[in-house]
C-alpha positions in Angstrom: 94.4 70.8 88.7 95.6 67.1 90.5 98.5 68.7 92.7 95.8 70.7 94.5 94.5 69.1 97.5 90.0 67.4 96.9 89.3 70.1 100.0 90.8 73.0 97.6 89.3 71.1 94.3 85.7 71.5 96.0 85.5 75.0 97.7 86.9 76.2 93.7 83.5 74.5 92.4 81.9 76.3 95.7 83.5 79.4 94.7 82.1 79.3 91.2 78.5 78.8 91.8 78.5 81.5 94.5 80.1 83.8 91.8 78.0 83.5 88.8 75.7 86.3 89.3 79.3 88.5 90.3 80.3 86.9 87.0 77.5 87.9 84.6 77.4 91.1 86.2 81.5 91.4 85.3 80.7 90.5 81.4 77.5 92.8 80.8 80.2 96.1 81.9 82.9 94.4 79.5 80.4 94.1 76.3 79.1 97.9 77.4 83.2 98.8 77.3 84.0 96.8 74.2 81.4 98.6 72.4 82.8 102.1 73.4 85.6 100.6 72.6 84.7 99.4 68.7 82.6 102.8 68.2 85.7 104.8 68.9 88.0 102.5 66.3 85.2 102.8 63.7 85.0 106.2 64.1 88.7 107.0 63.9 88.9 105.0 60.4 91.9 102.8 61.9 94.0 100.4 59.1 96.5 98.9 58.7 98.7 102.1 57.9 98.7 103.3 61.1 100.7 100.4 62.5 103.9 102.0 60.7 106.6 103.2 63.1 107.8 106.5 63.1 111.4 107.4 63.8 113.4 111.1 64.6 110.9 114.0 65.8 107.8 111.7 64.5 106.4 114.3 63.4 103.2 114.3 61.8 102.5 110.6 62.5 99.5 109.6 62.0 99.3 106.4 64.3 99.9 108.3 67.5 97.1 110.8 66.7 94.8 107.9 65.9 95.4 106.4 69.4 95.5 110.0 71.3 91.8 110.7 69.3 90.3 106.7 70.6 91.4 107.1 74.0 89.5 111.1 74.5 86.9 109.5 73.1 86.9 106.6 74.7 87.5 108.0 78.1 85.4 111.0 77.9 87.5 113.9 77.6 88.6 116.5 75.1 92.4 115.2 74.3 94.9 112.3 75.9 98.4 112.1 75.4 99.4 108.5 75.2 103.2 107.7 74.9 105.6 104.8 75.1 108.2 107.0 76.2 105.3 107.4 79.8 107.8 105.0 81.9 105.0 104.4 84.3 102.0 106.0 86.0 104.2 107.7 88.6 105.7 109.1 85.4 102.5 109.9 84.0 101.4 111.8 87.3 104.6 113.8 87.7 103.9 114.8 84.4 100.7 115.8 85.2 101.5 117.3 88.7 104.6 119.5 86.9 102.1 120.5 84.4 99.5 122.3 86.3 101.1 123.4 89.3 103.6 127.0 90.0 105.7 127.7 92.7 103.8 129.5 95.5 100.5 127.0 94.4 99.0 124.7 96.1 98.7 120.5 95.8 95.5 119.6 98.2 94.9 115.9 98.1 91.5 115.4 99.3 91.6 111.4 99.4 94.5 111.3 101.7 98.5 110.1 101.3 99.3 109.3 97.8 100.7 106.3 96.6 103.9 105.9 98.9 106.2 106.9 95.1 104.5 110.1 95.0 105.9 110.9 98.2 109.7 111.9 96.8 107.3 113.5 93.8 105.7 115.9 96.1 108.1 116.0 98.6 106.9 114.3 101.7 109.9 111.7 101.7 113.2 111.8 100.1 116.6 114.3 100.0 115.9 118.4 99.1 117.3 119.4 96.2 116.5 116.9 93.9 113.4 118.7 91.6 110.3 117.4 93.8 107.5 120.5 94.1 108.3 121.0 97.5 111.8 122.1 95.3 109.8 124.4 93.2 107.7 126.2 96.1 104.9 123.9 96.0 103.0 123.5 99.5 101.2 120.1 100.3 97.7 119.7 102.0 95.7 116.7 102.9 92.3 115.7 104.0 90.9 112.2 104.3 87.7 110.9 102.3 85.0 112.0 103.0 85.9 114.7 105.0 85.0 118.7 104.6 87.8 119.9 102.9 86.1 123.4 101.6 88.0 125.5 104.5 91.8 124.1 102.7 89.9 125.1 99.2 91.9 128.9 99.3 92.6 130.6 96.7 96.6 129.1 96.4 94.6 125.4 95.3 95.7 125.0 92.1 95.3 121.3 92.0 92.8 119.0 94.3 94.2 115.4 93.7 92.3 112.2 93.9 93.8 108.5 93.9 91.2 106.3 92.9 92.2 102.8 94.0 93.3 102.4 97.3 97.1 102.2 96.9 98.6 100.1 99.9 96.2 101.9 102.3 93.0 99.4 103.4 90.0 101.9 102.4 88.2 100.9 99.4 88.8 102.4 96.0 86.1 105.1 94.9 83.7 105.1 92.1 83.6 107.9 89.1 80.4 108.9 90.1 81.9 109.8 93.7 85.3 111.2 92.3 83.0 113.1 89.2 80.2 114.9 92.4 84.0 116.0 93.9 85.3 117.3 90.3 81.4 119.4 90.0 82.1 120.8 94.0 85.5 122.1 93.1 84.3 123.7 89.8 81.6 125.4 91.9 83.9 127.0 94.8 87.2 127.5 93.3 89.1 127.9 90.1 91.5 124.7 90.9 92.1 122.0 88.5 90.9 118.2 89.4 93.4 115.5 88.6 93.0 111.4 89.3 94.7 108.9 89.3 93.0 106.6 87.8 95.1 103.7 87.5 93.6 100.4 88.5 90.1 101.8 87.4 89.8 101.9 83.8 87.0 99.5 82.3 86.3 98.6 85.6 82.9 100.6 85.5 80.6 101.4 82.6 82.0 104.8 82.4 85.5 107.2 83.4 85.7 109.8 85.8 84.8 113.2 85.6 87.9 115.6 85.9 89.8 118.0 84.1 93.0 115.6 84.0 92.8 111.4 84.2 96.1 109.7 84.5 97.3 106.3 84.2 99.3 103.3 82.9 99.9 101.3 80.1 101.0 98.3 81.3 97.8 97.8 84.0 94.0 98.0 82.6 94.4 99.9 78.9 97.5 98.3 77.8 95.0 94.9 77.8 98.5 93.0 78.5 99.6 93.9 75.1 101.4 97.2 75.3 104.5 96.7 76.6 105.5 100.4 77.9 103.2 103.6 78.2 101.7 105.9 79.6 98.9 108.7 79.7 97.2 111.6 80.0 93.5 112.5 79.2 91.6 115.8 80.0 90.1 119.1 78.8 92.2 120.6 76.1 94.1 123.3 78.3 95.4 121.2 80.1 96.3 118.2 77.9 98.4 121.3 76.1 100.2 122.0 79.3 100.9 118.4 80.1 102.6 118.3 76.9 104.8 120.7 77.6 106.2 118.8 80.0 105.9 116.1 78.1 108.7 117.5 75.9 109.0 121.3 75.4 106.8 124.4 75.4 106.5 125.5 71.9 106.8 122.1 70.9 104.0 119.5 73.2 102.8 116.2 71.5 103.3 117.3 68.3 106.4 115.2 68.0 107.2 111.8 69.1 108.2 108.8 67.1 106.5 105.7 67.7 109.3 103.3 66.8 106.7 100.4 66.5 104.4 100.5 69.4 101.3 101.8 67.7 100.1 98.5 67.2 100.0 97.3 70.5 98.9 99.9 72.1 95.7 100.2 70.2 95.5 95.8 70.2 95.8 96.4 74.0 93.4 99.0 74.1 91.1 96.8 71.5 91.9 93.6 74.2 91.7 96.0 77.8 87.8 95.4 78.4 88.4 91.8 78.1 91.8 91.5 79.8 90.0 93.8 82.9 86.9 91.5 83.7 89.6 88.6 83.7 91.1 90.5 86.3 87.6 91.5 88.0 86.9 87.7 88.0 89.9 86.5 89.5 89.6 89.0 92.4 86.3 88.1 93.4 86.8 84.6 93.2 90.1 85.0 95.7 88.0 86.7 97.7 85.5 84.4 98.2 88.2 80.7 98.5 90.5 83.1 101.2 87.0 84.4 103.0 86.4 81.1 103.4 89.5 79.9 104.6 88.8 82.6 107.7 91.0 85.6 106.6 90.3 89.2 105.9 89.4 90.4 102.4 88.8 93.5 100.8 86.4 94.1 98.9 84.4 91.1 100.0 82.8 88.7 96.8 80.2 90.6 96.3 80.8 94.1 96.7 81.2 96.3 93.9 84.6 97.0 92.7 85.8 100.4 91.1 89.1 98.6 90.5 91.3 96.0 89.9 92.7 95.6 93.2 92.2 92.9 96.4 93.6 92.6 99.6 93.8 89.5 102.0 95.1 90.4 105.5 97.2 87.4 106.6 98.6 89.2 109.8 101.9 87.2 109.7 105.2 87.7 107.6 106.1 84.4 107.1 102.0 83.3 105.7 102.8 87.0 103.6 105.9 86.0 102.0 104.3 82.7 101.3 101.5 84.3 99.5 103.6 86.2 97.8 106.3 83.1 96.6 102.8 80.3 95.1 101.7 83.5 92.9 105.4 83.6 91.6 105.2 80.0 91.1 102.5 80.4 89.3 103.1 82.6 87.5 104.2 81.6 83.5 107.7 83.6 84.0 110.2 83.2 86.3 108.0 80.8 88.0 111.1 79.4 89.7 112.6 82.7 91.2 111.6 83.0 95.0 110.3 86.6 95.9 111.9 88.4 99.1 111.3 91.4 100.7 114.2 94.0 99.5 114.1 97.9 99.4 112.1 98.8 96.0 113.1 102.8 94.9 110.1 105.0 96.2 108.7 102.6 98.9 109.2 103.6 102.5 108.7 100.3 103.7 110.6 96.8 102.3 108.4 95.2 99.4 107.6 92.0 98.6 106.5 91.6 95.1 105.5 88.8 92.6 106.0 89.6 89.1 106.2 86.6 86.8 105.0 88.8 83.9 105.5 88.7 80.3 106.2 92.7 80.5 108.2 93.7 83.1 106.1 95.0 86.6 102.8 94.6 83.8 99.9 94.8 86.5 97.5 94.0 84.8 98.7 90.5 84.2 98.4 88.2 87.9 100.7 89.9 90.1 101.3 90.9 93.5 103.0 92.5 95.9 103.2 93.8 99.5 104.5 96.5 102.0 106.4 94.2 104.7 104.5 96.2 108.0 101.4 95.6 110.1 98.8 94.2 109.4 101.0 92.0 106.6 98.6 92.8 103.7 99.0 91.0 100.4 97.6 93.2 97.2 96.5 91.3 94.7 96.0 92.3 91.0 95.6 91.3 87.4 95.4 87.9 85.6 94.6 88.1 81.3 93.0 84.8 82.4 90.5 83.5 84.8 91.7 79.5 84.9 95.2 80.7 84.9 93.6 83.6 87.9 92.4 80.6 89.6 95.3 78.6 89.6 97.4 81.0 90.9 94.8 81.9 94.0 94.3 78.5 94.6 97.6 77.3 95.1 98.7 80.4 97.3 95.8 79.2 99.4 97.8 75.9 100.2 101.0 77.5 100.6 99.2 80.0 103.0 97.0 77.6 104.5 99.8 74.7 104.5 102.3 77.8 106.5 
């Protein structure tokens, strides 16, 4: 830390003292989640033979089957699909949406506009005729968080969609309890399914949300920094069966899918996930403290409840935003010599600048930061497999921004 100024080093020590109780609470949650994972591994009798690779059709793959049982047990659902062949979170969400919606149905988002990459999936942006939900005659409505959406919940609504994390918005992440309340309300007043984009939220709390379907990416929280690709869908038996038909083909479903040697990484990552998430949460709290002390707007505050990994730092200046992202890249173990610049990333409406010097490309359980180049020029920070590495990165970013 000799490259950092004395004032920055003193601020880091101050932060650690102020965050002692916050760190302790995060550790307590990690312990309880690790116990859940441990119990699931034990109950499902995981052994080294489950790591064996299958090829071709992948029929009767015991590793794949046990992995999906473990996910379902830990997340409190009836069934799950966990596959390395799911490319990212958007892919997993698309599988769920197309599995549940039919022409003439309505998709109702009750947490405002979904994350940018889903706009083309729904048909809110992009070309017509490329295969969006809109192209297949699926309608879309939305309400904002906290609004009374009962008047929108008619018989055409087939899926009520909830995004747990803030995405590129300024609103807070949603607690599992709040999401579960919405689920119970929807089930009491309609026949719609409740689907949750659970990305960035797994293991940040002691429980996951109640819903018919929760969806996420293995290069985020549940992969623990070990899984190198993949996604999951967990929910009721009926919903997961429908999702399996969309994943492969009707009548085939989840009975196929060669694991080609990825099961060990997926299971090891899930075992590591509660600890990895705890490290990321501590890094986020540390960054909130030091940047707020330096005079910047942050969300959440260092001592607020956290229901996802994301920490925002609002810089109000495009040059400072670029400096922040570039400093995170400079502090990364991979491609530290690369200078990120804004670019037109596929699926996004604004140019995006991203720091992702990660061992797994695009992994956001490893430390990363990104931002759309638009007012108020807010950096979205997530991840860090170690608190020590996270601290160094944050302090480098602080000095880069304050110098700018």
